Structure formats: structure tokens, C-alpha cells
TORSEGU-359360 format. One record per residue: x, y, z of N, C-alpha, C, O, CB in turn; chain. Coordinates in steps of 0.1 Angstrom, whole numbers, plus 5000, padded with zeros to 4 digits. Glycine has a CB too. Example, Ala and Ser with C-alpha at 12.3 -4.5 7.8 and 13.67 -1.06 7.14 Angstrom:
<nodes>
{nu = 5132 | nv = 4943 | nw = 5078 | cau = 5123 | cav = 4955 | caw = 5078 | cu = 5132 | cv = 4967 | cw = 5078 | ou = 5142 | ov = 4967 | ow = 5085 | cbu = 5113 | cbv = 4955 | cbw = 5090 | kette = A}
{nu = 5128 | nv = 4978 | nw = 5071 | cau = 5137 | cav = 4989 | caw = 5071 | cu = 5129 | cv = 5000 | cw = 5079 | ou = 5134 | ov = 5011 | ow = 5080 | cbu = 5141 | cbv = 4994 | cbw = 5057 | kette = A}
</nodes>
This chain:
<nodes>
{nu = 5008 | nv = 4989 | nw = 5000 | cau = 5000 | cav = 4999 | caw = 5000 | cu = 5008 | cv = 5011 | cw = 4998 | ou = 5020 | ov = 5010 | ow = 5003 | cbu = 4992 | cbv = 5000 | cbw = 5013 | kette = A}
{nu = 5006 | nv = 5022 | nw = 4992 | cau = 5013 | cav = 5035 | caw = 4991 | cu = 5009 | cv = 5044 | cw = 5004 | ou = 4997 | ov = 5046 | ow = 5006 | cbu = 5009 | cbv = 5041 | cbw = 4977 | kette = A}
{nu = 5016 | nv = 5049 | nw = 5009 | cau = 5012 | cav = 5058 | caw = 5020 | cu = 5020 | cv = 5070 | cw = 5019 | ou = 5030 | ov = 5069 | ow = 5013 | cbu = 5014 | cbv = 5052 | cbw = 5034 | kette = A}
{nu = 5016 | nv = 5083 | nw = 5025 | cau = 5023 | cav = 5096 | caw = 5025 | cu = 5011 | cv = 5106 | cw = 5022 | ou = 4999 | ov = 5104 | ow = 5024 | cbu = 5036 | cbv = 5098 | cbw = 5015 | kette = A}
{nu = 5017 | nv = 5116 | nw = 5017 | cau = 5007 | cav = 5129 | caw = 5014 | cu = 5015 | cv = 5136 | cw = 5002 | ou = 5027 | ov = 5136 | ow = 5001 | cbu = 5005 | cbv = 5140 | cbw = 5028 | kette = A}
{nu = 5005 | nv = 5140 | nw = 4995 | cau = 5012 | cav = 5150 | caw = 4984 | cu = 5017 | cv = 5163 | cw = 4989 | ou = 5024 | ov = 5170 | ow = 4982 | cbu = 5001 | cbv = 5153 | cbw = 4972 | kette = A}
{nu = 5013 | nv = 5167 | nw = 5000 | cau = 5018 | cav = 5182 | caw = 5003 | cu = 5022 | cv = 5179 | cw = 5019 | ou = 5016 | ov = 5172 | ow = 5027 | cbu = 5004 | cbv = 5195 | cbw = 5001 | kette = A}
{nu = 5034 | nv = 5186 | nw = 5022 | cau = 5036 | cav = 5187 | caw = 5037 | cu = 5027 | cv = 5197 | cw = 5045 | ou = 5023 | ov = 5208 | ow = 5040 | cbu = 5051 | cbv = 5192 | cbw = 5039 | kette = A}
{nu = 5022 | nv = 5192 | nw = 5057 | cau = 5012 | cav = 5196 | caw = 5066 | cu = 5013 | cv = 5212 | cw = 5066 | ou = 5002 | ov = 5218 | ow = 5067 | cbu = 5014 | cbv = 5189 | cbw = 5080 | kette = A}
{nu = 5024 | nv = 5218 | nw = 5065 | cau = 5027 | cav = 5231 | caw = 5065 | cu = 5019 | cv = 5239 | cw = 5053 | ou = 5016 | ov = 5251 | ow = 5054 | cbu = 5042 | cbv = 5231 | cbw = 5065 | kette = A}
{nu = 5017 | nv = 5232 | nw = 5042 | cau = 5011 | cav = 5237 | caw = 5030 | cu = 4998 | cv = 5238 | cw = 5032 | ou = 4992 | ov = 5245 | ow = 5023 | cbu = 5012 | cbv = 5230 | cbw = 5019 | kette = A}
{nu = 4990 | nv = 5234 | nw = 5043 | cau = 4976 | cav = 5237 | caw = 5045 | cu = 4973 | cv = 5248 | cw = 5050 | ou = 4961 | ov = 5251 | ow = 5050 | cbu = 4971 | cbv = 5230 | cbw = 5052 | kette = A}
{nu = 4982 | nv = 5256 | nw = 5056 | cau = 4981 | cav = 5270 | caw = 5062 | cu = 4972 | cv = 5279 | cw = 5052 | ou = 4974 | ov = 5281 | ow = 5040 | cbu = 4996 | cbv = 5277 | cbw = 5064 | kette = A}
{nu = 4961 | nv = 5284 | nw = 5059 | cau = 4952 | cav = 5292 | caw = 5052 | cu = 4940 | cv = 5286 | cw = 5045 | ou = 4931 | ov = 5293 | ow = 5042 | cbu = 4960 | cbv = 5298 | cbw = 5043 | kette = A}
{nu = 4942 | nv = 5273 | nw = 5043 | cau = 4930 | cav = 5266 | caw = 5036 | cu = 4918 | cv = 5266 | cw = 5045 | ou = 4919 | ov = 5270 | ow = 5056 | cbu = 4935 | cbv = 5249 | cbw = 5033 | kette = A}
{nu = 4907 | nv = 5263 | nw = 5039 | cau = 4895 | cav = 5260 | caw = 5047 | cu = 4890 | cv = 5246 | cw = 5046 | ou = 4884 | ov = 5242 | ow = 5055 | cbu = 4885 | cbv = 5270 | cbw = 5043 | kette = A}
{nu = 4893 | nv = 5238 | nw = 5034 | cau = 4890 | cav = 5225 | caw = 5032 | cu = 4899 | cv = 5218 | cw = 5024 | ou = 4907 | ov = 5224 | ow = 5017 | cbu = 4879 | cbv = 5225 | cbw = 5027 | kette = A}
{nu = 4898 | nv = 5204 | nw = 5025 | cau = 4907 | cav = 5196 | caw = 5017 | cu = 4899 | cv = 5184 | cw = 5011 | ou = 4889 | ov = 5179 | ow = 5017 | cbu = 4918 | cbv = 5192 | cbw = 5026 | kette = A}
{nu = 4904 | nv = 5179 | nw = 4999 | cau = 4896 | cav = 5170 | caw = 4992 | cu = 4907 | cv = 5159 | cw = 4988 | ou = 4917 | ov = 5162 | ow = 4982 | cbu = 4887 | cbv = 5177 | cbw = 4980 | kette = A}
{nu = 4904 | nv = 5147 | nw = 4991 | cau = 4913 | cav = 5136 | caw = 4986 | cu = 4906 | cv = 5126 | cw = 4977 | ou = 4896 | ov = 5120 | ow = 4981 | cbu = 4921 | cbv = 5128 | cbw = 4999 | kette = A}
{nu = 4910 | nv = 5124 | nw = 4964 | cau = 4902 | cav = 5115 | caw = 4956 | cu = 4905 | cv = 5100 | cw = 4957 | ou = 4900 | ov = 5091 | ow = 4951 | cbu = 4904 | cbv = 5119 | cbw = 4942 | kette = A}
{nu = 4914 | nv = 5098 | nw = 4967 | cau = 4916 | cav = 5083 | caw = 4970 | cu = 4906 | cv = 5076 | cw = 4977 | ou = 4902 | ov = 5079 | ow = 4988 | cbu = 4929 | cbv = 5082 | cbw = 4978 | kette = A}
{nu = 4900 | nv = 5066 | nw = 4970 | cau = 4888 | cav = 5058 | caw = 4977 | cu = 4892 | cv = 5052 | cw = 4991 | ou = 4886 | ov = 5054 | ow = 5001 | cbu = 4883 | cbv = 5045 | cbw = 4968 | kette = A}
{nu = 4905 | nv = 5044 | nw = 4990 | cau = 4907 | cav = 5035 | caw = 5000 | cu = 4924 | cv = 5039 | cw = 5001 | ou = 4931 | ov = 5040 | ow = 4992 | cbu = 4902 | cbv = 5018 | cbw = 4996 | kette = A}
{nu = 4927 | nv = 5040 | nw = 5014 | cau = 4921 | cav = 5041 | caw = 5027 | cu = 4914 | cv = 5053 | cw = 5027 | ou = 4918 | ov = 5063 | ow = 5020 | cbu = 4932 | cbv = 5040 | cbw = 5039 | kette = A}
{nu = 4902 | nv = 5054 | nw = 5035 | cau = 4894 | cav = 5065 | caw = 5035 | cu = 4902 | cv = 5076 | cw = 5043 | ou = 4902 | ov = 5088 | ow = 5040 | cbu = 4881 | cbv = 5063 | cbw = 5040 | kette = A}
{nu = 4909 | nv = 5072 | nw = 5052 | cau = 4916 | cav = 5081 | caw = 5060 | cu = 4931 | cv = 5081 | cw = 5057 | ou = 4939 | ov = 5073 | ow = 5061 | cbu = 4915 | cbv = 5078 | cbw = 5075 | kette = A}
{nu = 4934 | nv = 5091 | nw = 5048 | cau = 4948 | cav = 5092 | caw = 5042 | cu = 4955 | cv = 5100 | cw = 5052 | ou = 4949 | ov = 5106 | ow = 5061 | cbu = 4948 | cbv = 5099 | cbw = 5027 | kette = A}
{nu = 4969 | nv = 5100 | nw = 5050 | cau = 4977 | cav = 5109 | caw = 5059 | cu = 4973 | cv = 5126 | cw = 5054 | ou = 4970 | ov = 5134 | ow = 5063 | cbu = 4993 | cbv = 5105 | cbw = 5057 | kette = A}
{nu = 4974 | nv = 5127 | nw = 5044 | cau = 4969 | cav = 5140 | caw = 5038 | cu = 4955 | cv = 5145 | cw = 5045 | ou = 4954 | ov = 5157 | ow = 5049 | cbu = 4966 | cbv = 5136 | cbw = 5022 | kette = A}
{nu = 4946 | nv = 5137 | nw = 5045 | cau = 4933 | cav = 5141 | caw = 5055 | cu = 4935 | cv = 5141 | cw = 5068 | ou = 4928 | ov = 5149 | ow = 5075 | cbu = 4921 | cbv = 5133 | cbw = 5053 | kette = A}
{nu = 4943 | nv = 5133 | nw = 5073 | cau = 4946 | cav = 5134 | caw = 5088 | cu = 4953 | cv = 5148 | cw = 5091 | ou = 4949 | ov = 5156 | ow = 5100 | cbu = 4956 | cbv = 5122 | cbw = 5094 | kette = A}
{nu = 4963 | nv = 5150 | nw = 5083 | cau = 4968 | cav = 5163 | caw = 5084 | cu = 4961 | cv = 5176 | cw = 5082 | ou = 4963 | ov = 5187 | ow = 5088 | cbu = 4976 | cbv = 5163 | cbw = 5075 | kette = A}
{nu = 4951 | nv = 5174 | nw = 5072 | cau = 4940 | cav = 5188 | caw = 5072 | cu = 4933 | cv = 5187 | cw = 5083 | ou = 4931 | ov = 5198 | ow = 5089 | cbu = 4929 | cbv = 5188 | cbw = 5059 | kette = A}
{nu = 4927 | nv = 5176 | nw = 5088 | cau = 4919 | cav = 5176 | caw = 5100 | cu = 4925 | cv = 5183 | cw = 5111 | ou = 4920 | ov = 5193 | ow = 5117 | cbu = 4917 | cbv = 5162 | cbw = 5105 | kette = A}
{nu = 4939 | nv = 5177 | nw = 5113 | cau = 4946 | cav = 5184 | caw = 5124 | cu = 4947 | cv = 5198 | cw = 5122 | ou = 4946 | ov = 5205 | ow = 5132 | cbu = 4958 | cbv = 5179 | cbw = 5126 | kette = A}
{nu = 4949 | nv = 5203 | nw = 5111 | cau = 4949 | cav = 5218 | caw = 5107 | cu = 4935 | cv = 5225 | cw = 5110 | ou = 4935 | ov = 5237 | ow = 5111 | cbu = 4952 | cbv = 5219 | cbw = 5092 | kette = A}
{nu = 4925 | nv = 5217 | nw = 5112 | cau = 4912 | cav = 5224 | caw = 5116 | cu = 4905 | cv = 5224 | cw = 5102 | ou = 4894 | ov = 5231 | ow = 5102 | cbu = 4915 | cbv = 5239 | cbw = 5122 | kette = A}
{nu = 4909 | nv = 5219 | nw = 5090 | cau = 4903 | cav = 5220 | caw = 5078 | cu = 4891 | cv = 5212 | cw = 5077 | ou = 4891 | ov = 5201 | ow = 5083 | cbu = 4912 | cbv = 5218 | cbw = 5068 | kette = A}
{nu = 4879 | nv = 5214 | nw = 5069 | cau = 4868 | cav = 5205 | caw = 5068 | cu = 4875 | cv = 5197 | cw = 5055 | ou = 4882 | ov = 5201 | ow = 5046 | cbu = 4852 | cbv = 5214 | cbw = 5065 | kette = A}
{nu = 4871 | nv = 5183 | nw = 5058 | cau = 4877 | cav = 5174 | caw = 5048 | cu = 4866 | cv = 5167 | cw = 5039 | ou = 4855 | ov = 5165 | ow = 5044 | cbu = 4886 | cbv = 5164 | cbw = 5055 | kette = A}
{nu = 4868 | nv = 5162 | nw = 5027 | cau = 4860 | cav = 5156 | caw = 5019 | cu = 4868 | cv = 5141 | cw = 5013 | ou = 4878 | ov = 5142 | ow = 5006 | cbu = 4856 | cbv = 5167 | cbw = 5008 | kette = A}
{nu = 4862 | nv = 5131 | nw = 5017 | cau = 4871 | cav = 5119 | caw = 5015 | cu = 4868 | cv = 5113 | cw = 4999 | ou = 4858 | ov = 5115 | ow = 4993 | cbu = 4867 | cbv = 5107 | cbw = 5028 | kette = A}
{nu = 4878 | nv = 5106 | nw = 4996 | cau = 4876 | cav = 5099 | caw = 4983 | cu = 4864 | cv = 5087 | cw = 4983 | ou = 4859 | ov = 5083 | ow = 4972 | cbu = 4890 | cbv = 5091 | cbw = 4979 | kette = A}
{nu = 4860 | nv = 5084 | nw = 4994 | cau = 4849 | cav = 5075 | caw = 4995 | cu = 4836 | cv = 5082 | cw = 4992 | ou = 4827 | ov = 5076 | ow = 4987 | cbu = 4849 | cbv = 5069 | cbw = 5008 | kette = A}
{nu = 4834 | nv = 5094 | nw = 4996 | cau = 4822 | cav = 5103 | caw = 4991 | cu = 4823 | cv = 5106 | cw = 4975 | ou = 4813 | ov = 5106 | ow = 4968 | cbu = 4822 | cbv = 5117 | cbw = 4999 | kette = A}
{nu = 4833 | nv = 5108 | nw = 4971 | cau = 4834 | cav = 5107 | caw = 4955 | cu = 4830 | cv = 5094 | cw = 4951 | ou = 4821 | ov = 5094 | ow = 4943 | cbu = 4849 | cbv = 5110 | cbw = 4950 | kette = A}
{nu = 4835 | nv = 5083 | nw = 4956 | cau = 4831 | cav = 5069 | caw = 4952 | cu = 4815 | cv = 5068 | cw = 4951 | ou = 4808 | ov = 5064 | ow = 4942 | cbu = 4837 | cbv = 5058 | cbw = 4962 | kette = A}
{nu = 4810 | nv = 5072 | nw = 4964 | cau = 4796 | cav = 5073 | caw = 4966 | cu = 4786 | cv = 5079 | cw = 4957 | ou = 4776 | ov = 5075 | ow = 4952 | cbu = 4793 | cbv = 5077 | cbw = 4977 | kette = A}
{nu = 4792 | nv = 5092 | nw = 4956 | cau = 4782 | cav = 5101 | caw = 4947 | cu = 4784 | cv = 5097 | cw = 4933 | ou = 4774 | ov = 5098 | ow = 4926 | cbu = 4785 | cbv = 5115 | cbw = 4948 | kette = A}
{nu = 4796 | nv = 5093 | nw = 4927 | cau = 4798 | cav = 5090 | caw = 4914 | cu = 4787 | cv = 5078 | cw = 4911 | ou = 4782 | ov = 5077 | ow = 4900 | cbu = 4813 | cbv = 5086 | cbw = 4912 | kette = A}
{nu = 4785 | nv = 5069 | nw = 4921 | cau = 4776 | cav = 5057 | caw = 4917 | cu = 4762 | cv = 5063 | cw = 4918 | ou = 4753 | ov = 5059 | ow = 4910 | cbu = 4778 | cbv = 5043 | cbw = 4928 | kette = A}
{nu = 4760 | nv = 5070 | nw = 4927 | cau = 4746 | cav = 5076 | caw = 4927 | cu = 4741 | cv = 5084 | cw = 4915 | ou = 4730 | ov = 5083 | ow = 4910 | cbu = 4744 | cbv = 5085 | cbw = 4939 | kette = A}
{nu = 4751 | nv = 5093 | nw = 4910 | cau = 4747 | cav = 5100 | caw = 4899 | cu = 4747 | cv = 5089 | cw = 4886 | ou = 4739 | ov = 5090 | ow = 4877 | cbu = 4757 | cbv = 5114 | cbw = 4897 | kette = A}
{nu = 4756 | nv = 5081 | nw = 4885 | cau = 4756 | cav = 5072 | caw = 4873 | cu = 4743 | cv = 5063 | cw = 4874 | ou = 4738 | ov = 5059 | ow = 4863 | cbu = 4769 | cbv = 5064 | cbw = 4873 | kette = A}
{nu = 4738 | nv = 5059 | nw = 4886 | cau = 4725 | cav = 5052 | caw = 4886 | cu = 4714 | cv = 5061 | cw = 4881 | ou = 4707 | ov = 5057 | ow = 4872 | cbu = 4721 | cbv = 5048 | cbw = 4901 | kette = A}
{nu = 4713 | nv = 5072 | nw = 4886 | cau = 4703 | cav = 5082 | caw = 4882 | cu = 4704 | cv = 5085 | cw = 4866 | ou = 4693 | ov = 5088 | ow = 4860 | cbu = 4706 | cbv = 5095 | cbw = 4890 | kette = A}
{nu = 4716 | nv = 5085 | nw = 4861 | cau = 4718 | cav = 5088 | caw = 4847 | cu = 4713 | cv = 5075 | cw = 4838 | ou = 4705 | ov = 5076 | ow = 4828 | cbu = 4734 | cbv = 5092 | cbw = 4846 | kette = A}
{nu = 4718 | nv = 5064 | nw = 4841 | cau = 4716 | cav = 5053 | caw = 4834 | cu = 4702 | cv = 5045 | cw = 4836 | ou = 4695 | ov = 5040 | ow = 4828 | cbu = 4729 | cbv = 5046 | cbw = 4837 | kette = A}
{nu = 4700 | nv = 5045 | nw = 4848 | cau = 4687 | cav = 5038 | caw = 4853 | cu = 4675 | cv = 5046 | cw = 4854 | ou = 4664 | ov = 5042 | ow = 4851 | cbu = 4689 | cbv = 5032 | cbw = 4865 | kette = A}
{nu = 4677 | nv = 5058 | nw = 4857 | cau = 4665 | cav = 5067 | caw = 4858 | cu = 4655 | cv = 5064 | cw = 4869 | ou = 4643 | ov = 5069 | ow = 4870 | cbu = 4658 | cbv = 5066 | cbw = 4844 | kette = A}
{nu = 4660 | nv = 5054 | nw = 4877 | cau = 4651 | cav = 5049 | caw = 4890 | cu = 4654 | cv = 5055 | cw = 4901 | ou = 4665 | ov = 5059 | ow = 4903 | cbu = 4652 | cbv = 5034 | cbw = 4893 | kette = A}
{nu = 4646 | nv = 5057 | nw = 4911 | cau = 4647 | cav = 5064 | caw = 4925 | cu = 4657 | cv = 5053 | cw = 4932 | ou = 4657 | ov = 5041 | ow = 4930 | cbu = 4630 | cbv = 5066 | cbw = 4933 | kette = A}
{nu = 4666 | nv = 5060 | nw = 4942 | cau = 4675 | cav = 5052 | caw = 4946 | cu = 4673 | cv = 5058 | cw = 4963 | ou = 4672 | ov = 5069 | ow = 4966 | cbu = 4690 | cbv = 5054 | cbw = 4938 | kette = A}
{nu = 4672 | nv = 5046 | nw = 4971 | cau = 4673 | cav = 5051 | caw = 4986 | cu = 4687 | cv = 5053 | cw = 4992 | ou = 4695 | ov = 5044 | ow = 4995 | cbu = 4666 | cbv = 5039 | cbw = 4996 | kette = A}
{nu = 4691 | nv = 5064 | nw = 4993 | cau = 4705 | cav = 5067 | caw = 4995 | cu = 4709 | cv = 5063 | cw = 5009 | ou = 4721 | ov = 5061 | ow = 5012 | cbu = 4708 | cbv = 5081 | cbw = 4993 | kette = A}
{nu = 4699 | nv = 5062 | nw = 5019 | cau = 4704 | cav = 5057 | caw = 5031 | cu = 4705 | cv = 5042 | cw = 5032 | ou = 4713 | ov = 5037 | ow = 5040 | cbu = 4697 | cbv = 5061 | cbw = 5040 | kette = A}
{nu = 4695 | nv = 5036 | nw = 5023 | cau = 4698 | cav = 5021 | caw = 5022 | cu = 4713 | cv = 5018 | cw = 5015 | ou = 4721 | ov = 5009 | ow = 5019 | cbu = 4687 | cbv = 5015 | cbw = 5013 | kette = A}
{nu = 4714 | nv = 5025 | nw = 5006 | cau = 4727 | cav = 5022 | caw = 4998 | cu = 4740 | cv = 5024 | cw = 5005 | ou = 4750 | ov = 5017 | ow = 5004 | cbu = 4727 | cbv = 5030 | cbw = 4987 | kette = A}
{nu = 4739 | nv = 5035 | nw = 5014 | cau = 4751 | cav = 5037 | caw = 5021 | cu = 4751 | cv = 5027 | cw = 5031 | ou = 4762 | ov = 5022 | ow = 5034 | cbu = 4752 | cbv = 5050 | cbw = 5027 | kette = A}
{nu = 4741 | nv = 5022 | nw = 5039 | cau = 4742 | cav = 5012 | caw = 5048 | cu = 4748 | cv = 5000 | cw = 5044 | ou = 4756 | ov = 4994 | ow = 5050 | cbu = 4731 | cbv = 5009 | cbw = 5054 | kette = A}
{nu = 4742 | nv = 4996 | nw = 5030 | cau = 4746 | cav = 4982 | caw = 5025 | cu = 4761 | cv = 4984 | cw = 5021 | ou = 4769 | ov = 4975 | ow = 5023 | cbu = 4737 | cbv = 4975 | cbw = 5011 | kette = A}
{nu = 4766 | nv = 4995 | nw = 5015 | cau = 4781 | cav = 4996 | caw = 5012 | cu = 4788 | cv = 4995 | cw = 5025 | ou = 4799 | ov = 4990 | ow = 5025 | cbu = 4784 | cbv = 5011 | cbw = 5005 | kette = A}
{nu = 4784 | nv = 5000 | nw = 5036 | cau = 4792 | cav = 5002 | caw = 5048 | cu = 4791 | cv = 4989 | cw = 5055 | ou = 4801 | ov = 4985 | ow = 5062 | cbu = 4787 | cbv = 5014 | cbw = 5058 | kette = A}
{nu = 4781 | nv = 4981 | nw = 5053 | cau = 4779 | cav = 4967 | caw = 5060 | cu = 4792 | cv = 4957 | cw = 5059 | ou = 4797 | ov = 4950 | ow = 5068 | cbu = 4766 | cbv = 4960 | cbw = 5053 | kette = A}
{nu = 4797 | nv = 4958 | nw = 5047 | cau = 4809 | cav = 4948 | caw = 5045 | cu = 4822 | cv = 4955 | cw = 5043 | ou = 4833 | ov = 4950 | ow = 5039 | cbu = 4806 | cbv = 4938 | cbw = 5032 | kette = A}
{nu = 4821 | nv = 4969 | nw = 5046 | cau = 4837 | cav = 4975 | caw = 5044 | cu = 4838 | cv = 4983 | cw = 5056 | ou = 4829 | ov = 4987 | ow = 5063 | cbu = 4839 | cbv = 4985 | cbw = 5031 | kette = A}
{nu = 4851 | nv = 4985 | nw = 5057 | cau = 4856 | cav = 4996 | caw = 5068 | cu = 4857 | cv = 5010 | cw = 5064 | ou = 4867 | ov = 5014 | ow = 5057 | cbu = 4870 | cbv = 4992 | cbw = 5075 | kette = A}
{nu = 4847 | nv = 5017 | nw = 5067 | cau = 4848 | cav = 5030 | caw = 5061 | cu = 4847 | cv = 5041 | cw = 5073 | ou = 4848 | ov = 5053 | ow = 5070 | cbu = 4837 | cbv = 5031 | cbw = 5050 | kette = A}
</nodes>
């Protein structure tokens, strides 16, 4: 597994939020550094989740229970 961060923690000064497109692990060193600096963070898992939701809407055109979907995805995964 590759670990690390694309930026040193000192580079986060003055930022308000941080986003990491890495799906797994959900808690990357970059996001840990961002949280420690007081930033709001958006994980790659959320990117994964919402890509699926929007693809479903586009291709299936059917309603989707977001709460059910999130619970089912989390049931067998550590997120």
C-alpha cells in the first residue's frame, strides 16, 4: 500500500477545506493532516459514493434510497 501525502502539512495553512480523491484508505495521511489543521475534509469515499449515485440516476433513471445504499456499502466495508 502506498502511504504518504502529496503536500507537507505546512502547505495547508490558510486553507478552509481539503479533498482527497483516494477511495481507500478513507483516512489518508493528507486528510489526517488537514483535519489536524482544522480544515473541513471530503474523502475519496464520498466521491466513490456520489459517482455511483449519479451514474445510477443517469443510466437507470430509477429512484434510489440513499440511506439504504450507504448502509449496504458500509455493512461489509470498513469506512
